[in-house]
C-alpha positions as CSV (number, residue, x, y, z in Angstrom):
1,M,169.2,113.1,28.1
2,K,168.5,114.4,31.7
3,G,171.8,112.9,32.9
4,L,173.6,114.4,29.9
5,M,172.2,117.9,30.6
6,W,173.1,117.6,34.3
7,K,176.7,116.6,33.4
8,L,176.9,119.6,31.0
9,L,175.6,122.2,33.5
10,R,177.0,121.1,36.8
11,K,180.6,122.0,36.1
12,H,180.4,125.5,37.4
13,I,178.4,124.6,40.5
14,S,180.1,126.0,43.6
15,T,179.7,123.4,46.4
16,S,180.9,125.9,49.1
17,Q,178.3,128.5,48.0
18,L,175.4,126.0,48.1
19,L,176.7,124.6,51.4
20,G,176.7,128.2,52.8
21,F,173.1,128.7,51.7
22,A,172.0,125.4,53.2
23,L,173.7,126.1,56.6
24,A,172.3,129.7,56.7
25,N,168.8,128.5,55.8
26,L,169.1,125.7,58.3
27,V,170.0,128.0,61.1
28,G,167.2,130.5,60.3
29,L,164.5,127.9,59.8
30,T,165.5,126.1,63.0
31,I,165.3,129.3,65.0
32,V,161.8,130.1,63.6
33,T,160.4,126.6,64.2
34,L,161.9,126.4,67.6
35,A,160.6,129.8,68.7
36,V,157.0,128.8,67.5
37,Q,157.2,125.4,69.2
38,F,158.7,126.8,72.5
39,Y,155.8,129.3,72.6
40,Q,153.3,126.6,72.2
41,D,154.9,124.4,74.8
42,V,155.3,127.1,77.4
43,L,151.8,128.6,76.9
44,P,150.0,126.1,79.2
45,V,152.2,127.2,82.1
46,F,150.7,130.7,81.7
47,N,147.1,129.6,81.0
48,D,146.8,127.2,83.9
49,Q,144.8,128.8,86.7
50,E,146.9,126.9,89.3
51,S,150.2,128.0,87.7
52,F,152.7,130.2,89.4
53,I,151.7,132.9,86.8
54,R,148.0,133.5,86.6
55,K,147.7,136.0,83.9
56,D,144.1,136.9,83.2
57,Y,142.7,139.1,86.1
58,L,143.6,142.3,87.8
59,I,141.8,143.7,90.9
60,I,142.0,147.5,90.9
61,T,141.2,150.2,93.4
62,R,141.7,154.0,93.5
63,S,144.8,155.2,95.2
64,V,144.2,156.6,98.6
65,S,146.4,159.5,99.6
66,S,146.6,161.2,103.0
67,A,145.3,164.5,101.7
68,G,142.5,162.8,99.8
69,A,141.4,160.8,102.9
70,M,141.3,164.0,105.0
71,L,139.3,165.9,102.3
72,G,136.9,163.0,101.9
73,N,137.7,162.3,98.3
74,S,135.6,159.4,96.9
75,S,137.3,156.1,96.2
76,E,134.3,154.8,94.2
77,F,134.3,154.0,90.5
78,S,131.7,155.8,88.5
79,D,129.8,154.3,85.6
80,T,131.9,156.6,83.4
81,D,135.2,155.2,84.9
82,I,134.0,151.7,84.2
83,A,133.0,152.4,80.7
84,D,136.4,154.0,80.0
85,I,138.2,150.8,81.2
86,E,135.9,148.6,79.1
87,R,136.9,150.6,76.0
88,Q,140.6,149.9,76.5
89,P,142.1,147.4,73.9
90,W,143.6,145.2,76.6
91,C,140.3,144.8,78.5
92,R,138.0,141.8,77.9
93,K,135.4,142.5,80.6
94,V,135.0,144.3,83.9
95,G,133.3,142.9,87.1
96,R,132.1,145.1,90.0
97,F,132.6,144.2,93.6
98,V,129.4,144.9,95.6
99,S,129.8,145.3,99.3
100,S,127.4,144.6,102.1
101,E,125.7,147.7,103.7
102,Y,124.9,146.3,107.1
103,S,126.6,144.9,110.2
104,T,127.5,141.2,110.2
105,F,128.8,138.9,112.9
106,A,129.9,135.4,112.2
107,T,129.7,132.5,114.7
108,I,132.0,129.6,113.9
109,G,131.4,126.4,115.9
110,A,128.5,125.1,117.9
111,T,126.6,127.7,119.9
112,N,126.5,125.5,123.0
113,G,130.2,124.6,122.8
114,K,133.5,126.3,122.1
115,A,132.7,128.8,119.4
116,M,134.4,131.8,117.9
117,R,132.5,135.0,117.1
118,T,133.9,137.8,114.9
119,Q,132.8,140.7,112.9
120,F,132.4,139.8,109.2
121,F,131.9,141.4,105.8
122,F,130.7,140.2,102.4
123,E,131.3,141.1,98.8
124,S,129.8,139.7,95.6
125,I,131.0,139.7,92.0
126,P,129.7,138.1,88.8
127,S,130.1,134.3,88.8
128,D,132.3,134.5,85.7
129,F,135.1,135.9,87.7
130,I,135.1,133.3,90.5
131,D,137.9,130.7,90.2
132,A,136.4,128.3,92.7
133,D,133.8,125.7,91.6
134,P,131.2,125.6,94.4
135,G,128.7,122.8,94.2
136,E,125.7,124.9,95.4
137,W,126.1,128.6,94.5
138,D,122.6,129.9,94.9
139,F,120.4,131.5,97.5
140,D,116.7,131.0,98.2
141,P,115.0,133.6,100.5
142,Q,112.4,130.9,101.4
143,R,115.1,128.6,102.8
144,P,117.8,131.1,103.6
145,E,121.3,129.6,103.9
146,V,124.3,131.8,103.0
147,P,126.9,130.0,100.8
148,V,130.3,131.7,101.0
149,I,133.6,131.4,99.2
150,V,136.6,132.4,101.3
151,S,140.2,133.3,100.3
152,R,142.7,130.5,100.9
153,D,144.9,133.1,102.5
154,Y,142.3,133.5,105.3
155,L,142.3,129.8,106.0
156,S,146.1,129.8,106.2
157,M,146.0,132.8,108.6
158,Y,143.6,131.0,110.8
159,N,145.5,127.6,110.8
160,F,149.0,129.0,111.2
161,G,148.2,132.2,113.1
162,F,145.1,132.3,115.2
163,A,144.6,128.6,115.8
164,A,148.3,128.0,116.7
165,A,148.3,131.0,119.2
166,Q,144.9,130.1,120.8
167,G,145.4,126.3,120.9
168,M,142.5,125.7,118.6
169,P,142.3,122.8,116.1
170,K,143.4,123.4,112.5
171,I,140.9,123.2,109.7
172,S,141.3,121.5,106.4
173,E,139.4,122.6,103.2
174,S,137.4,119.4,103.3
175,Q,136.4,120.0,106.9
176,A,135.5,123.7,106.4
177,G,132.2,122.8,104.7
178,I,130.8,120.9,107.7
179,I,131.8,123.3,110.4
180,P,128.7,125.0,112.0
181,L,128.5,128.5,110.8
182,S,125.9,131.2,111.3
183,F,125.7,134.9,110.6
184,T,123.9,137.6,112.6
185,F,122.7,140.5,110.4
186,T,121.8,143.9,111.9
187,G,120.2,146.8,110.1
188,N,116.9,148.5,109.2
189,G,115.6,147.7,112.7
190,R,116.2,143.9,112.1
191,N,118.5,141.6,114.0
192,E,118.3,138.1,112.4
193,V,120.5,135.0,112.4
194,L,120.9,132.9,109.3
195,P,122.9,129.7,108.8
196,G,125.9,129.7,106.5
197,R,128.2,127.3,104.9
198,I,131.7,127.5,103.3
199,V,131.4,126.0,99.8
200,G,134.8,126.8,98.3
201,F,138.1,128.6,98.5
202,S,139.6,131.1,96.1
203,N,143.2,131.8,95.1
204,R,142.3,134.8,93.0
205,L,140.0,136.8,95.3
206,N,141.3,138.0,98.7
207,T,137.9,138.5,100.2
208,I,134.7,136.7,101.3
209,I,132.3,136.2,98.4
210,V,128.6,135.5,98.5
211,P,126.1,135.1,95.5
212,E,124.9,138.2,93.9
213,E,121.3,137.1,94.6
214,F,122.0,137.1,98.3
215,M,123.8,140.4,98.2
216,R,120.8,142.1,96.5
217,W,118.4,140.5,98.9
218,S,120.4,141.3,102.1
219,N,121.1,144.9,101.1
220,D,117.4,145.5,100.4
221,R,116.5,143.9,103.7
222,Y,119.2,145.1,106.1
223,G,120.9,148.0,104.2
224,Q,119.9,151.1,102.2
225,G,118.9,149.1,99.1
226,G,120.0,151.8,96.7
227,H,122.4,151.8,93.9
228,Q,126.0,151.9,95.1
229,H,129.2,152.5,93.1
230,P,131.9,149.8,93.5
231,L,135.1,150.5,95.5
232,R,136.9,147.7,93.7
233,L,136.8,146.2,90.1
234,I,138.1,143.0,88.7
235,V,139.3,143.3,85.1
236,E,139.9,140.4,82.7
237,V,142.7,141.4,80.3
238,N,143.8,139.9,77.0
239,R,147.3,141.2,76.9
240,P,148.8,140.6,80.4
241,G,151.9,142.6,81.3
242,D,151.3,145.1,78.4
243,V,153.0,148.4,79.4
244,K,149.9,150.2,78.3
245,I,148.0,148.7,81.2
246,K,150.5,150.1,83.7
247,D,150.5,153.5,82.0
248,Y,146.7,153.6,82.2
249,M,146.7,152.6,85.9
250,D,149.3,155.3,86.7
251,A,147.6,158.0,84.7
252,H,144.3,157.4,86.5
253,H,145.8,156.8,89.9
254,Y,144.6,153.2,90.2
255,D,146.2,150.6,92.3
256,V,146.5,146.9,91.3
257,A,146.2,144.4,94.2
258,G,149.1,142.1,94.9
259,D,151.9,141.5,92.4
260,K,149.6,140.9,89.4
261,M,151.4,143.5,87.3
262,S,154.8,142.1,88.1
263,S,153.9,138.5,87.5
264,S,152.0,139.1,84.3
265,K,155.0,141.0,82.9
266,A,156.8,137.7,82.6
267,Y,154.3,136.6,80.1
268,Y,154.6,139.8,78.1
269,F,158.4,139.7,78.1
270,L,158.3,136.0,77.1
271,T,156.1,136.9,74.1
272,L,158.3,139.8,73.2
273,I,161.5,137.8,73.4
274,I,160.1,134.9,71.4
275,S,158.8,137.4,68.8
276,I,162.3,138.9,68.5
277,V,163.9,135.5,68.1
278,G,161.3,134.6,65.5
279,V,162.0,137.8,63.5
280,V,165.8,137.1,63.7
281,G,165.1,133.6,62.3
282,V,163.0,135.0,59.5
283,I,165.8,137.5,58.6
284,I,168.4,134.8,58.5
285,S,166.1,132.7,56.2
286,L,165.6,135.7,53.9
287,L,169.4,136.3,53.8
288,S,170.0,132.6,53.0
289,F,167.4,133.0,50.2
290,F,169.3,135.8,48.6
291,V,172.6,133.9,49.1
292,L,171.1,131.0,47.1
293,M,169.7,133.4,44.5
294,L,173.2,135.0,44.1
295,S,174.7,131.5,43.7
296,I,172.2,130.5,41.1
297,Y,172.6,133.7,39.2
298,L,176.3,133.4,39.1
299,L,176.0,129.8,38.0
300,L,173.6,130.8,35.2
301,Q,175.9,133.6,34.2
302,K,178.9,131.2,33.9
303,N,176.7,128.8,31.9
304,T,175.2,131.4,29.6
305,R,176.8,130.1,26.5
306,K,175.8,126.5,27.2
307,L,172.3,127.5,28.0
308,Q,171.9,129.5,24.9
309,N,173.2,126.6,22.8
310,L,170.7,124.2,24.4
311,L,167.9,126.7,23.7
312,M,169.1,127.0,20.1
313,L,169.1,123.1,19.8
314,G,165.3,123.2,20.6
315,Y,165.2,122.7,24.3
316,S,162.4,124.7,25.9
317,P,163.2,127.2,28.8
318,A,161.2,124.9,31.1
319,Q,163.5,121.9,30.2
320,V,166.7,123.9,30.7
321,S,165.6,125.4,34.0
322,R,164.4,122.0,35.4
323,T,167.9,121.0,36.2
324,Y,168.5,123.9,38.5
325,I,165.0,123.6,40.0
326,R,165.6,120.0,41.0
327,L,168.8,121.1,42.6
328,V,167.1,123.8,44.6
329,V,164.2,121.5,45.6
330,A,166.6,118.9,46.8
331,I,168.6,121.3,48.9
332,N,165.5,123.0,50.4
333,G,163.9,119.6,51.2
334,T,167.1,118.4,53.0
335,V,167.2,121.7,54.9
336,L,163.6,121.3,55.9
337,A,164.1,117.8,57.2
338,A,167.2,118.7,59.1
339,S,165.6,121.7,60.6
340,V,162.6,119.7,61.9
341,A,165.0,117.1,63.4
342,L,167.0,119.8,65.2
343,M,163.9,121.4,66.5
344,L,162.6,118.1,67.9
345,A,165.9,117.3,69.5
346,A,166.1,120.7,71.2
347,R,162.4,120.3,72.3
348,Y,163.2,117.0,73.9
349,Y,165.8,118.6,76.2
350,Y,163.9,121.7,77.2
351,M,160.7,119.7,77.8
352,L,162.6,117.9,80.6
353,T,162.6,121.3,82.5
354,L,159.1,122.3,81.5
355,R,157.5,119.1,82.7
356,A,158.6,120.2,86.2
357,F,155.9,122.9,85.9
358,G,153.2,120.3,85.2
359,T,152.9,120.8,81.5
360,Q,153.1,118.2,78.7
361,G,153.8,120.8,76.1
362,G,151.7,122.1,73.1
363,P,150.9,120.6,69.7
364,L,153.6,120.3,67.0
365,W,151.5,121.1,64.0
366,Q,151.9,124.9,64.2
367,S,155.7,124.8,64.2
368,L,155.8,122.2,61.4
369,A,153.3,124.2,59.4
370,A,155.5,127.3,59.9
371,A,158.6,125.4,58.7
372,V,156.8,124.1,55.6
373,A,155.3,127.4,54.8
374,I,158.6,129.3,55.0
375,M,160.4,126.6,52.9
376,V,157.6,126.6,50.3
377,C,157.8,130.4,49.9
378,I,161.6,130.2,49.6
379,T,161.5,127.4,47.1
380,A,158.8,129.2,45.1
381,G,160.9,132.3,45.0
382,N,163.9,130.3,43.8
383,V,161.9,128.6,41.1
384,M,160.4,131.8,39.8
385,A,163.8,133.5,39.7
386,I,165.5,130.6,37.8
387,R,162.7,130.4,35.2
388,R,162.8,134.2,34.7
389,K,166.6,134.2,34.2
390,V,166.5,131.3,31.7
391,L,163.5,132.9,29.9
392,S,165.5,136.1,29.5
393,L,168.3,134.1,27.8
394,W,165.8,132.5,25.4
395,I,164.3,135.9,24.5
396,Q,167.7,137.3,23.8
397,E,168.3,134.5,21.3
């Protein structure tokens, strides 16, 4: 009986209309799944701390103008300023740079041999913001040794600038930890020498970092020991490249160190472009949905007399509509399988380029889940429309 009903109702089916729906839905669904999968595959490139785009942190200072410098305007951040930054929707947390309040000289090399002596400075920030992983990052006043983290830029400047010009040996990162290092601290009537050691190098921080425990101890011992407002802040952001960040910095006359704003915009624009592409894919899928509905409605309209006769013969609306539902499910299932296959083929080719950036891509389940969810929604809408149309014919009878 099912075969007989199919033969009776299939005569007015337009193959070209159904093919047009299938192609439109295939294009739309492939665009959506490919956009979701590409975002997942490229995301590790932005999240990797060693990537060419490091997206999470901004180091900000107040802008210094010539007139402001002559008038002695403060470059410090007040507690109110910091609280206002923390309230911004793009801010995760804020760290304060604390500076040393005393004179420091560093002696690099053996004191009885060829040594280099230079004026030094220290800063400290909360450990959460440090990208290096030092093995021993603590300070004990009973056994004072000063662990420091140095910017990799400083090591490069020494090796390829100072050392090359002075005929001194170059230093590797592994050698830096065993080089004799001592610091001379002067302040509050004291002049003391403490040993030091380089325990790591930072890509994120263009400064010399010491533990917060040592900074508090040394400022109390050699400096004023009072509360000081920071001159620099490090901000962890959750929406890198957001234009609201730049607008906020410009409105408050804050400067962002380096090219962080420029590099993080790449992430923002990538997210924006992928979102636009995804929306276009959804729109195409919706249009294909209406194309199929129009085809089904036209088909039902042409077969109105036959459908009414079947209903009069005792067939239920569910039995009559089942033929068209099977047709829709078969078409949508084929489109879903073809869309996933096209997405995987396209992913294979663009991953050849992405692997050059050291990423193996992201998981597949999110794009597959998006494809299935979209197709389930489209199919459910088709099924409901078919049943409603057939039920309306049955009510008329």
